[in-house]
N, C-alpha and C positions, 0 to 999 in steps of 0.2 A: 584508497588509491595511496598504497606504498611505496616508498622511495626508497631504492640498495643506495649502498656509500655510493657508488660509481655512477648512479643518474644524480643524487644532491650535489655529487663533486662536479659534474658538467654543468648541470643547472646553476650554480651557484659562480661558474665561471663565465657561463655568458649572460648573467644577471650585471658583472662588474665591467666596465669599458675597456676595451683594448686601444691596441694603436690602430689608427684608422677609424674607431667605431664611435665618434665623440659625437657626430650627428645621432647615431643610431639613439645614444646613453639619453641622448637630447630632449628625442621624442617618447622615449620612456619615461624621462623624469616629469615630461608634461603631463603624461599620462597618470602618471601618480600625483600629480597636485590637481588634475582636471576632477579626476574621483574623490581627492579630498575637500574641494570646496562643493561639489556636487551633493556626496552625503553630510556635509557642513551645514549646505543652503538649508537642506531637507529638516533636520534635525532642527535647528533654531528656528526654519518657520512655522515648523508641525508645535512643538512647544510652547511658544508666542500664541498661536493659535489657540491651541488647548488651555493655557494659561489668560486669556483672552476671557474665553467661555468659563472658564472654570471661577474665575473671578466676578466676574458679572452672575450666573447663578448663588457664588454663596454669598453676594452683597444684597442683591436684591430680595433672595430668599428668606437671607438673614434679618431684611429690617422689612420686610411685610411678608412673612411666612408664606406658605405653602399655594396659598389660595383665601382669596376674599368674598367671605357672603355679605351683599348687598341689598338692602329692603328696596322697593322700587318707590320713588319718590325720594329718597337718599335718605329718610329715618326711619330707624327701626324702632317700635315703641314697644312691643314686646320681646325684648331682647335679652332679658334675662329667660327668658322658655325657648328659645332659639339657640341659647348658649346653651342649656342643658342637653338639649336634642345635640348639639355639634358635640360636646363633653363624653357623647353616652354612645356616638359612631366608634366601631370598632377600626382601628386603626388610625385614630386622631390622638396625639400626642397631647396637645397643645393649644386652647382657644382663646382669646382675651379680645373685649373691647375696643374699639378704635373710633375715633373720630377724625375725619381730614378734612380741612377744607382750603381751599384758594383766598387769599387777602392779600391787603396789603400792608405795609411796615416802613416805618420813617424813623429815621434817626440824625441828627447833626443835618438836618436841610436835605437828607436824602432819602430817596422813594425805593421800594423793590417792591413784587409780587411775590408772597412768600405761601407755603401752603402750611397751615397750621395744623397738626397733628394731635390730638390728646391720645394718650399712654397712662396703661396701669402703672402702676408701681413694679410689679417684675417686670416688664418689658423697658422702664427707666432704668432699672437695672440692669438689663442686659444692653442696652444701648452707653451706660456709663463706660464700657472696656472702648469706645472708639473717643473719649475723653481726650483731648488737648491742652485744656485748659480748663482753669474752675473748680466745680463740686456739681455731682447730680445729687447730693444727699443735701443741700439746700431747695432741690426742686420737690416742695412737698404741696399739697391740696391746700389753697389759698394763701401759699404765700406770696404769691405773685414774681415767682421768678421760674424763668425759662433756660432750654436749652437752644443755641442755632447753629446751623452748618458752618464750619469757618471760613470758605467762599463768601456766604452771605454776610458775615461777622466784616470780612474785609469790604464787599462794599457797599456796607452801612457805616463802616467807620468805627465801629464799635468794639469795645473789650472786656473782658469780667469786668460787672460793676456798672457796665454802663447800662441807662433805660433805650427801651424799644418804644416804641408806639405803635400799637396791632390795629388797623383800620376795618370794622365788619361794615360794609353797605349796609345788610340789610339790618338795619338799626329799630329802634323804636317807632310808633307809628307815632304822628302828632296831628292837630288840626292842620298842620301847615307842609305836610307830607312825610317820609320817613326819614329819621335823622341819623346819618352814619353814626356807630357804636366806635369809641374809642378809647384804649384802655391800653398803659402804660405798663410795661414790665421790666424787672431789672437781668439783666443777662447773669445767671450764675453759673453758665458753662459751656463751650464751645467745643464741639464736635467733628471728626471728619472721618464720612463712613466710605470713601474713596470712588465714589462715584459723583463727579460734578452736578447733574441734578440736582441730589439728593443736597448734599453740599450748600447748592447755590441757593437753595430756596428753604429748606426746613425751619421749621420753629417748633419745637416739641415743648409740653406742658401734661401736666396732670388733665385726666379725661375731665374732672369735675371744672377743672379752670376753662377747659374749652367749652363743655355745657355753657358756662355763665357767659363768657365771649358769645358763643353763639344764641343766648336766650334760646335752646332749646331742651332745658327742665330736665329730667331724666333719661330723654329719647340718645341712640347714638347711632351713628351713621353705618356702621358697618363690625363685621367682626372680622378678626384674623385666624386664620386654623394654620396650624404645623403640623403634618402627618408622618408616620416612620418613612417613610422613602417617597422624596419629592417627585421622582420618575414615576410612580403610578397612583399619583395624589387624583389624577381624574377617575379612575376604577373604585379608590378608599371611599371618595365624596358621592359616587353615584345612589346609592340608596338616600343620602341625604338632599340630593338635587332632588328626588321625588317628592319627600317631604316635603320639601318648603317651593314647591312649584305654585306658581301665583303668587307667591308672597315674598319670596328675595332670590337674586341670581345669584349662582355661585363661580365665580372666575378665577382659574388657577393661574399660576405664576409662568402657565407654557403659554398660554393663552393670550396674557396682558403683555408677554413680549415675544410674540409667536415670530412678527417680521425679522426681530432681528437676529433671533438664533437661530433662522432659517438661511437669512443671509449670510451666518455664520458657518453655517455647515456647509451650503453651496461653495463657499469659499474657499473653506477646507479642504473640500476635493479636487477644486478646480489647483487651489494651488500645490499640493499633492501631484499633482498630474505632469504642469508644466516645469514643476522639479525636477522631476525623475526625467526629464527631456535632457540636463543635464549630467545625469550620471550615465545616461545611455551616451550622449556623446564622449564623456571621458572612455566609456570601454572602445567604443570605433576606434578612440586613440592607442590604447592598448592594442587593438587588431593592428591597426597600421604598422604599429613598433614592433610586432610580433615578426611581422611579413617581411619585414628591411631585413631583420634579423636570421629568418631562416634564409633570404637572397645571401645577405652577407657569407652567412656558416654552411653555405652549399656542402663549398668541398671537405669541411671540417664532418657536416655529416656524411657523407661517401666515405671518406677513411674510417671515422668509426663503425659504419655497417660491413667495411672489410674485416675488420678488427674483431666483427662479433656483436656489436649493439644489434638488439633487436627492434623491429618497427615498435611495439609496446613502450620498450625502452625511450626511445626518441618521443614518443606523444606524450608521453608521462613528462619528461624535460622541460618540453618545449610547454604544458599546461602549466606546467607548476613556476615557470617563469614571469607567465601571464596573472596566473592566480596570486603568485604574491604582490607583485604591482598591485591588484587590485586590493589583495585582503592590507596592504601595508595602507594605502588609500585611504580606505575604509577606517581603517582604526587610528588615521592620523586626523580623519574627518572627524570621527565621534570626538576625540579629544577638541580637537578645536573648536568643535560646536559647545559643547560643555563648558569650554572657558568664555567664549563670549557670551553664553544664557548666565552665569557665572559673574559678568563685569557688563553687562546688558546697559544697565541705567549708566552708569559712569560712561559707556560709551555714548548711549544715545545724548549724554551734558555736552562731550565732550564736541559731537559731529554738531551739535547746536550752535557751540560757541565758535567752530570755526567756519560754520555756514552762515553763520546769525539767523537761521530759520529755525522756526516752531516746528520740532515734528513731532512731535505726541502732542497735542493740544487738547486736554482734559474736555474741552466744549463740545470735540466732536469726537474723543476715543473713549466718552463715558469714563474710563479710568483715569486715575491722576499719574500713575506709573507704569513702562511695560513691564507684564505680564509673564512669566512662564510657568509651564508646570509639563514637566517631561512625563511619555507616557511609555514604560518600558517594551509594552507588545509592538507600539509603534516604531521602536529603536530599532528591535527583533526585525521588524519587517524591512525596514530600511538597510540594515545591514544584511540582511539577506538577498535583498533584492541586488545591493552593489553586489556580493559575493557571486551571485550566480549568473548575472550579466557579464561579470569580469569572467567565469569559467568556459560562458558560453563564447565569448568573444574568444579564445585561445583555440577551441577545437581547429577552426580553420586552418590557419598557421601550423599547429601540431600535426595536425593528418597531413599535411605539405609535408611537410619534414620529414615525417616517419613514411610516407611515398616516394621518398627519392631514391633515385635507382643508382647506386655507385657506378654499374658498369658505364653509365652514359656520361656520366660527371667525369670519370677520371681517365674516359677513352684518349683523350688528348694528353694527357699530363704526364 
């Protein structure tokens, strides 16, 4: 739709408030602000939900791999042979033995339930990227050094260089019963993954030290697997699942966290639908403001018709007015949304200080900070939706203006 100079001049004149038109200008301004807030709300909420899902996937998969192979009974005796089978599977980029066992840890009179994790040296090096204190280079087999999560360190009241005692309830059998096994370890490093449950419970050590603590000999608990594409991990490991049937079970990251990600997917769709109603309400404001403008300008429209203005010209003039309001609101909404996302964490901290409420509790939200990840495709969909709805809202008032009969309007002038 191309506007002539005449049509654009009239459209600009009607978009600016004149005498006695303050109320119409106020309604138009409210329409613009409503569109802006609706678009900004959609951009903010969808970006935060995308960021929440993306951060969870990255951190969960980054620590636990894309799948876990676990033997029936919890101990994989012939793990070297299974490891070779896994590494030979097409699509598998990395496979490493792993030990995970819940235990107790004590220090300074405090006790916490922990998850002891025995890793290979390459896995320890990968985890060192999450270090906040100490050094992972000191965590070598036989050193008695471990790394612990940041929140676990707070709960136990320990720092780098302090000693924690890990208690294995399944200790050695004696004539007087089973004696729990207690071993002291020096905290060589503190890490923060960003997921509350991990930072609150993980104690990481070399896999050989974990075997000594568990008295498990040369057996391991599971094998961690990473594939080329986490979204197709099920298809990649399907042949391996058949080979290990009856010997071990393969669980991928989707299955382990299925309830969480399904809930996020449902919530994401629901929030998009609910927040789209805000944009729809804003569009009705555009409709009402244009109807009032047409009513106020009925005499001007009739004069323009007598001067030679065509119906299509009037149609384009009023469609342009409403569409410009919608487009300006959309652009301002995108800007407001991006500014809010850029300063999201300071804004959350400010609201927490003003209200005295903890808006982002990591123990509930899993992540330690409010995440954000903007999807350009979603931004395009939101923008197009707002523009299309704004355009549709202009059609009825524009058609009403175009169908004005100058004879009827000017009969008594």
